PQR file of N, CA, C, O and H, with PARSE charges and radii, in Angstrom:
ATOM      1  N   MET A   1      42.265  47.417  -1.762 -0.4000 1.5000
ATOM      2  CA  MET A   1      41.165  48.206  -1.252 -0.0000 2.0000
ATOM      3  C   MET A   1      40.272  47.333  -0.356  0.5500 1.7000
ATOM      4  O   MET A   1      39.820  47.763   0.706 -0.5500 1.4000
ATOM      5  N   PHE A   2      40.034  46.105  -0.812 -0.4000 1.5000
ATOM      6  CA  PHE A   2      39.211  45.211   0.032 -0.0000 2.0000
ATOM      7  C   PHE A   2      39.924  44.849   1.324  0.5500 1.7000
ATOM      8  O   PHE A   2      39.284  44.672   2.360 -0.5500 1.4000
ATOM      9  H   PHE A   2      40.401  45.756  -1.674  0.4000 1.0000
ATOM     10  N   LEU A   3      41.237  44.739   1.270 -0.4000 1.5000
ATOM     11  CA  LEU A   3      42.019  44.474   2.478 -0.0000 2.0000
ATOM     12  C   LEU A   3      41.870  45.617   3.467  0.5500 1.7000
ATOM     13  O   LEU A   3      41.748  45.385   4.670 -0.5500 1.4000
ATOM     14  H   LEU A   3      41.758  44.883   0.428  0.4000 1.0000
ATOM     15  N   ASP A   4      41.877  46.861   2.969 -0.4000 1.5000
ATOM     16  CA  ASP A   4      41.687  47.998   3.871 -0.0000 2.0000
ATOM     17  C   ASP A   4      40.302  47.947   4.521  0.5500 1.7000
ATOM     18  O   ASP A   4      40.152  48.204   5.716 -0.5500 1.4000
ATOM     19  H   ASP A   4      41.976  47.050   1.992  0.4000 1.0000
ATOM     20  N   VAL A   5      39.302  47.613   3.716 -0.4000 1.5000
ATOM     21  CA  VAL A   5      37.931  47.598   4.250 -0.0000 2.0000
ATOM     22  C   VAL A   5      37.745  46.511   5.287  0.5500 1.7000
ATOM     23  O   VAL A   5      37.288  46.774   6.399 -0.5500 1.4000
ATOM     24  H   VAL A   5      39.423  47.404   2.746  0.4000 1.0000
ATOM     25  N   PHE A   6      38.104  45.272   4.917 -0.4000 1.5000
ATOM     26  CA  PHE A   6      37.777  44.147   5.774 -0.0000 2.0000
ATOM     27  C   PHE A   6      38.766  43.890   6.903  0.5500 1.7000
ATOM     28  O   PHE A   6      38.370  43.455   7.984 -0.5500 1.4000
ATOM     29  H   PHE A   6      38.475  45.058   4.013  0.4000 1.0000
ATOM     30  N   VAL A   7      40.022  44.150   6.669 -0.4000 1.5000
ATOM     31  CA  VAL A   7      41.002  43.858   7.732 -0.0000 2.0000
ATOM     32  C   VAL A   7      41.270  45.118   8.556  0.5500 1.7000
ATOM     33  O   VAL A   7      41.109  45.096   9.777 -0.5500 1.4000
ATOM     34  H   VAL A   7      40.343  44.504   5.791  0.4000 1.0000
ATOM     35  N   VAL A   8      41.672  46.210   7.914 -0.4000 1.5000
ATOM     36  CA  VAL A   8      42.065  47.389   8.698 -0.0000 2.0000
ATOM     37  C   VAL A   8      40.845  48.065   9.316  0.5500 1.7000
ATOM     38  O   VAL A   8      40.835  48.339  10.516 -0.5500 1.4000
ATOM     39  H   VAL A   8      41.802  46.228   6.923  0.4000 1.0000
ATOM     40  N   ALA A   9      39.816  48.336   8.513 -0.4000 1.5000
ATOM     41  CA  ALA A   9      38.689  49.110   9.053 -0.0000 2.0000
ATOM     42  C   ALA A   9      37.852  48.270  10.014  0.5500 1.7000
ATOM     43  O   ALA A   9      37.507  48.735  11.100 -0.5500 1.4000
ATOM     44  H   ALA A   9      39.824  48.113   7.538  0.4000 1.0000
ATOM     45  N   LEU A  10      37.525  47.040   9.629 -0.4000 1.5000
ATOM     46  CA  LEU A  10      36.617  46.248  10.467 -0.0000 2.0000
ATOM     47  C   LEU A  10      37.329  45.536  11.635  0.5500 1.7000
ATOM     48  O   LEU A  10      36.808  45.518  12.750 -0.5500 1.4000
ATOM     49  H   LEU A  10      37.805  46.662   8.747  0.4000 1.0000
ATOM     50  N   LEU A  11      38.488  44.964  11.393 -0.4000 1.5000
ATOM     51  CA  LEU A  11      39.111  44.175  12.451 -0.0000 2.0000
ATOM     52  C   LEU A  11      40.065  44.996  13.320  0.5500 1.7000
ATOM     53  O   LEU A  11      40.091  44.815  14.538 -0.5500 1.4000
ATOM     54  H   LEU A  11      38.911  44.979  10.487  0.4000 1.0000
ATOM     55  N   VAL A  12      40.842  45.888  12.722 -0.4000 1.5000
ATOM     56  CA  VAL A  12      41.834  46.631  13.515 -0.0000 2.0000
ATOM     57  C   VAL A  12      41.232  47.869  14.138  0.5500 1.7000
ATOM     58  O   VAL A  12      41.239  48.021  15.360 -0.5500 1.4000
ATOM     59  H   VAL A  12      40.821  46.036  11.733  0.4000 1.0000
ATOM     60  N   GLU A  13      40.711  48.754  13.308 -0.4000 1.5000
ATOM     61  CA  GLU A  13      40.199  50.035  13.835 -0.0000 2.0000
ATOM     62  C   GLU A  13      38.767  49.955  14.311  0.5500 1.7000
ATOM     63  O   GLU A  13      38.350  50.772  15.132 -0.5500 1.4000
ATOM     64  H   GLU A  13      40.706  48.630  12.315  0.4000 1.0000
ATOM     65  N   LYS A  14      38.007  49.004  13.824 -0.4000 1.5000
ATOM     66  CA  LYS A  14      36.583  48.825  14.179 -0.0000 2.0000
ATOM     67  C   LYS A  14      35.732  50.042  13.853  0.5500 1.7000
ATOM     68  O   LYS A  14      34.727  50.300  14.515 -0.5500 1.4000
ATOM     69  H   LYS A  14      38.346  48.341  13.157  0.4000 1.0000
ATOM     70  N   SER A  15      36.148  50.810  12.803 -0.4000 1.5000
ATOM     71  CA  SER A  15      35.313  51.919  12.313 -0.0000 2.0000
ATOM     72  C   SER A  15      35.758  52.239  10.886  0.5500 1.7000
ATOM     73  O   SER A  15      36.834  51.841  10.438 -0.5500 1.4000
ATOM     74  H   SER A  15      36.965  50.601  12.265  0.4000 1.0000
ATOM     75  N   PHE A  16      34.901  52.961  10.202 -0.4000 1.5000
ATOM     76  CA  PHE A  16      35.159  53.363   8.815 -0.0000 2.0000
ATOM     77  C   PHE A  16      35.623  54.809   8.731  0.5500 1.7000
ATOM     78  O   PHE A  16      35.559  55.408   7.658 -0.5500 1.4000
ATOM     79  H   PHE A  16      34.027  53.284  10.566  0.4000 1.0000
ATOM     80  N   ASP A  17      36.092  55.388   9.840 -0.4000 1.5000
ATOM     81  CA  ASP A  17      36.511  56.786   9.848 -0.0000 2.0000
ATOM     82  C   ASP A  17      37.740  57.040   8.946  0.5500 1.7000
ATOM     83  O   ASP A  17      37.938  58.161   8.478 -0.5500 1.4000
ATOM     84  H   ASP A  17      36.144  54.902  10.712  0.4000 1.0000
ATOM     85  N   MET A  18      38.542  56.026   8.710 -0.4000 1.5000
ATOM     86  CA  MET A  18      39.711  56.212   7.874 -0.0000 2.0000
ATOM     87  C   MET A  18      39.343  56.563   6.437  0.5500 1.7000
ATOM     88  O   MET A  18      40.157  57.159   5.731 -0.5500 1.4000
ATOM     89  H   MET A  18      38.381  55.115   9.091  0.4000 1.0000
ATOM     90  N   PHE A  19      38.149  56.215   5.988 -0.4000 1.5000
ATOM     91  CA  PHE A  19      37.712  56.500   4.614 -0.0000 2.0000
ATOM     92  C   PHE A  19      37.204  57.902   4.448  0.5500 1.7000
ATOM     93  O   PHE A  19      36.849  58.287   3.335 -0.5500 1.4000
ATOM     94  H   PHE A  19      37.488  55.732   6.561  0.4000 1.0000
ATOM     95  N   ARG A  20      37.153  58.678   5.493 -0.4000 1.5000
ATOM     96  CA  ARG A  20      36.734  60.084   5.395 -0.0000 2.0000
ATOM     97  C   ARG A  20      37.864  60.988   4.946  0.5500 1.7000
ATOM     98  O   ARG A  20      37.612  62.104   4.491 -0.5500 1.4000
ATOM     99  H   ARG A  20      37.442  58.364   6.398  0.4000 1.0000
ATOM    100  N   SER A  21      39.059  60.552   5.059 -0.4000 1.5000
ATOM    101  CA  SER A  21      40.216  61.343   4.695 -0.0000 2.0000
ATOM    102  C   SER A  21      40.642  61.067   3.275  0.5500 1.7000
ATOM    103  O   SER A  21      40.986  59.938   2.925 -0.5500 1.4000
ATOM    104  H   SER A  21      39.263  59.646   5.429  0.4000 1.0000
ATOM    105  N   VAL A  22      40.618  62.137   2.432 -0.4000 1.5000
ATOM    106  CA  VAL A  22      41.019  61.987   1.043 -0.0000 2.0000
ATOM    107  C   VAL A  22      42.521  61.689   0.937  0.5500 1.7000
ATOM    108  O   VAL A  22      42.930  60.797   0.194 -0.5500 1.4000
ATOM    109  H   VAL A  22      40.339  63.054   2.717  0.4000 1.0000
ATOM    110  N   LEU A  23      43.321  62.426   1.669 -0.4000 1.5000
ATOM    111  CA  LEU A  23      44.771  62.214   1.612 -0.0000 2.0000
ATOM    112  C   LEU A  23      45.211  60.894   2.219  0.5500 1.7000
ATOM    113  O   LEU A  23      46.168  60.277   1.751 -0.5500 1.4000
ATOM    114  H   LEU A  23      42.989  63.151   2.273  0.4000 1.0000
ATOM    115  N   GLY A  24      44.526  60.470   3.242 -0.4000 1.5000
ATOM    116  CA  GLY A  24      44.935  59.252   3.913 -0.0000 2.0000
ATOM    117  C   GLY A  24      44.532  57.982   3.245  0.5500 1.7000
ATOM    118  O   GLY A  24      45.231  56.978   3.379 -0.5500 1.4000
ATOM    119  H   GLY A  24      43.749  60.972   3.622  0.4000 1.0000
ATOM    120  N   THR A  25      43.442  57.971   2.532 -0.4000 1.5000
ATOM    121  CA  THR A  25      42.922  56.741   1.952 -0.0000 2.0000
ATOM    122  C   THR A  25      42.777  56.803   0.449  0.5500 1.7000
ATOM    123  O   THR A  25      43.339  55.968  -0.260 -0.5500 1.4000
ATOM    124  H   THR A  25      42.873  58.787   2.423  0.4000 1.0000
ATOM    125  N   TRP A  26      42.042  57.765  -0.047 -0.4000 1.5000
ATOM    126  CA  TRP A  26      41.672  57.784  -1.468 -0.0000 2.0000
ATOM    127  C   TRP A  26      42.813  58.180  -2.395  0.5500 1.7000
ATOM    128  O   TRP A  26      42.916  57.662  -3.507 -0.5500 1.4000
ATOM    129  H   TRP A  26      41.586  58.443   0.529  0.4000 1.0000
ATOM    130  N   LEU A  27      43.671  59.092  -1.948 -0.4000 1.5000
ATOM    131  CA  LEU A  27      44.814  59.479  -2.761 -0.0000 2.0000
ATOM    132  C   LEU A  27      45.794  58.294  -2.968  0.5500 1.7000
ATOM    133  O   LEU A  27      46.219  58.062  -4.100 -0.5500 1.4000
ATOM    134  H   LEU A  27      43.587  59.513  -1.045  0.4000 1.0000
ATOM    135  N   PRO A  28      46.148  57.570  -1.946 -0.5600 1.5000
ATOM    136  CA  PRO A  28      46.992  56.374  -2.167  0.2800 2.0000
ATOM    137  C   PRO A  28      46.344  55.347  -3.105  0.5500 1.7000
ATOM    138  O   PRO A  28      47.024  54.752  -3.941 -0.5500 1.4000
ATOM    139  N   PHE A  29      45.028  55.142  -2.964 -0.4000 1.5000
ATOM    140  CA  PHE A  29      44.351  54.216  -3.888 -0.0000 2.0000
ATOM    141  C   PHE A  29      44.496  54.709  -5.344  0.5500 1.7000
ATOM    142  O   PHE A  29      44.763  53.915  -6.247 -0.5500 1.4000
ATOM    143  H   PHE A  29      44.475  55.625  -2.284  0.4000 1.0000
ATOM    144  N   ALA A  30      44.319  56.013  -5.559 -0.4000 1.5000
ATOM    145  CA  ALA A  30      44.432  56.536  -6.902 -0.0000 2.0000
ATOM    146  C   ALA A  30      45.854  56.455  -7.413  0.5500 1.7000
ATOM    147  O   ALA A  30      46.078  56.169  -8.589 -0.5500 1.4000
ATOM    148  H   ALA A  30      44.103  56.657  -4.826  0.4000 1.0000
ATOM    149  N   LEU A  31      46.820  56.706  -6.537 -0.4000 1.5000
ATOM    150  CA  LEU A  31      48.246  56.618  -6.931 -0.0000 2.0000
ATOM    151  C   LEU A  31      48.690  55.199  -7.220  0.5500 1.7000
ATOM    152  O   LEU A  31      49.669  54.996  -7.937 -0.5500 1.4000
ATOM    153  H   LEU A  31      46.638  56.938  -5.581  0.4000 1.0000
ATOM    154  N   ILE A  32      48.000  54.220  -6.683 -0.4000 1.5000
ATOM    155  CA  ILE A  32      48.288  52.820  -7.007 -0.0000 2.0000
ATOM    156  C   ILE A  32      47.563  52.434  -8.273  0.5500 1.7000
ATOM    157  O   ILE A  32      48.134  51.773  -9.141 -0.5500 1.4000
ATOM    158  H   ILE A  32      47.205  54.384  -6.100  0.4000 1.0000
ATOM    159  N   PHE A  33      46.314  52.839  -8.390 -0.4000 1.5000
ATOM    160  CA  PHE A  33      45.478  52.419  -9.521 -0.0000 2.0000
ATOM    161  C   PHE A  33      45.948  53.007 -10.840  0.5500 1.7000
ATOM    162  O   PHE A  33      46.071  52.274 -11.821 -0.5500 1.4000
ATOM    163  H   PHE A  33      45.851  53.376  -7.685  0.4000 1.0000
ATOM    164  N   LEU A  34      46.211  54.293 -10.894 -0.4000 1.5000
ATOM    165  CA  LEU A  34      46.524  54.936 -12.154 -0.0000 2.0000
ATOM    166  C   LEU A  34      47.792  54.400 -12.831  0.5500 1.7000
ATOM    167  O   LEU A  34      47.735  54.103 -14.024 -0.5500 1.4000
ATOM    168  H   LEU A  34      46.111  54.889 -10.097  0.4000 1.0000
ATOM    169  N   PRO A  35      48.922  54.260 -12.146 -0.5600 1.5000
ATOM    170  CA  PRO A  35      50.088  53.705 -12.810  0.2800 2.0000
ATOM    171  C   PRO A  35      49.877  52.257 -13.276  0.5500 1.7000
ATOM    172  O   PRO A  35      50.381  51.848 -14.322 -0.5500 1.4000
ATOM    173  N   THR A  36      49.123  51.494 -12.479 -0.4000 1.5000
ATOM    174  CA  THR A  36      48.826  50.105 -12.858 -0.0000 2.0000
ATOM    175  C   THR A  36      47.983  50.065 -14.099  0.5500 1.7000
ATOM    176  O   THR A  36      48.236  49.264 -15.000 -0.5500 1.4000
ATOM    177  H   THR A  36      48.714  51.826 -11.629  0.4000 1.0000
ATOM    178  N   TRP A  37      47.002  50.902 -14.161 -0.4000 1.5000
ATOM    179  CA  TRP A  37      46.105  50.985 -15.339 -0.0000 2.0000
ATOM    180  C   TRP A  37      46.872  51.419 -16.565  0.5500 1.7000
ATOM    181  O   TRP A  37      46.726  50.831 -17.636 -0.5500 1.4000
ATOM    182  H   TRP A  37      46.797  51.552 -13.429  0.4000 1.0000
ATOM    183  N   LEU A  38      47.696  52.451 -16.414 -0.4000 1.5000
ATOM    184  CA  LEU A  38      48.476  52.939 -17.554 -0.0000 2.0000
ATOM    185  C   LEU A  38      49.473  51.904 -18.040  0.5500 1.7000
ATOM    186  O   LEU A  38      49.703  51.782 -19.243 -0.5500 1.4000
ATOM    187  H   LEU A  38      47.815  52.929 -15.543  0.4000 1.0000
ATOM    188  N   THR A  39      50.070  51.154 -17.118 -0.4000 1.5000
ATOM    189  CA  THR A  39      50.976  50.086 -17.502 -0.0000 2.0000
ATOM    190  C   THR A  39      50.242  49.005 -18.283  0.5500 1.7000
ATOM    191  O   THR A  39      50.771  48.478 -19.262 -0.5500 1.4000
ATOM    192  H   THR A  39      49.883  51.252 -16.140  0.4000 1.0000
ATOM    193  N   GLY A  40      49.050  48.676 -17.865 -0.4000 1.5000
ATOM    194  CA  GLY A  40      48.238  47.744 -18.601 -0.0000 2.0000
ATOM    195  C   GLY A  40      47.916  48.180 -20.015  0.5500 1.7000
ATOM    196  O   GLY A  40      47.938  47.380 -20.950 -0.5500 1.4000
ATOM    197  H   GLY A  40      48.619  49.103 -17.070  0.4000 1.0000
ATOM    198  N   ILE A  41      47.612  49.473 -20.159 -0.4000 1.5000
ATOM    199  CA  ILE A  41      47.349  50.023 -21.473 -0.0000 2.0000
ATOM    200  C   ILE A  41      48.581  49.953 -22.344  0.5500 1.7000
ATOM    201  O   ILE A  41      48.504  49.522 -23.495 -0.5500 1.4000
ATOM    202  H   ILE A  41      47.594  50.124 -19.400  0.4000 1.0000
ATOM    203  N   VAL A  42      49.733  50.375 -21.807 -0.4000 1.5000
ATOM    204  CA  VAL A  42      50.981  50.348 -22.578 -0.0000 2.0000
ATOM    205  C   VAL A  42      51.386  48.902 -22.966  0.5500 1.7000
ATOM    206  O   VAL A  42      51.787  48.635 -24.099 -0.5500 1.4000
ATOM    207  H   VAL A  42      49.795  50.724 -20.872  0.4000 1.0000
ATOM    208  N   MET A  43      51.269  48.005 -22.005 -0.4000 1.5000
ATOM    209  CA  MET A  43      51.701  46.621 -22.275 -0.0000 2.0000
ATOM    210  C   MET A  43      50.685  45.883 -23.158  0.5500 1.7000
ATOM    211  O   MET A  43      51.036  44.880 -23.780 -0.5500 1.4000
ATOM    212  H   MET A  43      50.943  48.223 -21.085  0.4000 1.0000
ATOM    213  N   GLY A  44      49.467  46.346 -23.224 -0.4000 1.5000
ATOM    214  CA  GLY A  44      48.432  45.687 -24.041 -0.0000 2.0000
ATOM    215  C   GLY A  44      48.492  46.116 -25.501  0.5500 1.7000
ATOM    216  O   GLY A  44      47.822  45.504 -26.333 -0.5500 1.4000
ATOM    217  H   GLY A  44      49.181  47.160 -22.720  0.4000 1.0000
ATOM    218  N   VAL A  45      49.266  47.140 -25.846 -0.4000 1.5000
ATOM    219  CA  VAL A  45      49.369  47.609 -27.228 -0.0000 2.0000
ATOM    220  C   VAL A  45      50.367  46.701 -27.949  0.5500 1.7000
ATOM    221  O   VAL A  45      51.510  46.576 -27.510 -0.5500 1.4000
ATOM    222  H   VAL A  45      49.811  47.637 -25.170  0.4000 1.0000
ATOM    223  N   PRO A  46      49.955  46.071 -29.043 -0.5600 1.5000
ATOM    224  CA  PRO A  46      50.908  45.251 -29.788  0.2800 2.0000
ATOM    225  C   PRO A  46      51.996  46.082 -30.438  0.5500 1.7000
ATOM    226  O   PRO A  46      51.735  47.171 -30.948 -0.5500 1.4000
ATOM    227  N   SER A  47      53.223  45.563 -30.417 -0.4000 1.5000
ATOM    228  CA  SER A  47      54.330  46.354 -30.970 -0.0000 2.0000
ATOM    229  C   SER A  47      54.611  46.006 -32.418  0.5500 1.7000
ATOM    230  O   SER A  47      55.512  46.583 -33.028 -0.5500 1.4000
ATOM    231  H   SER A  47      53.435  44.679 -30.002  0.4000 1.0000
TER
END
């Protein structure tokens, strides 16, 4: 997410317009975060 803000938005596109689109920005962030979080929960449970 920080890479998108500092590299893509500031250096490449020079605007924050990309963050206005839910499908283009926020949905991919959620689809990356949720499985990672769930994997952490599953792996953190002692067997």
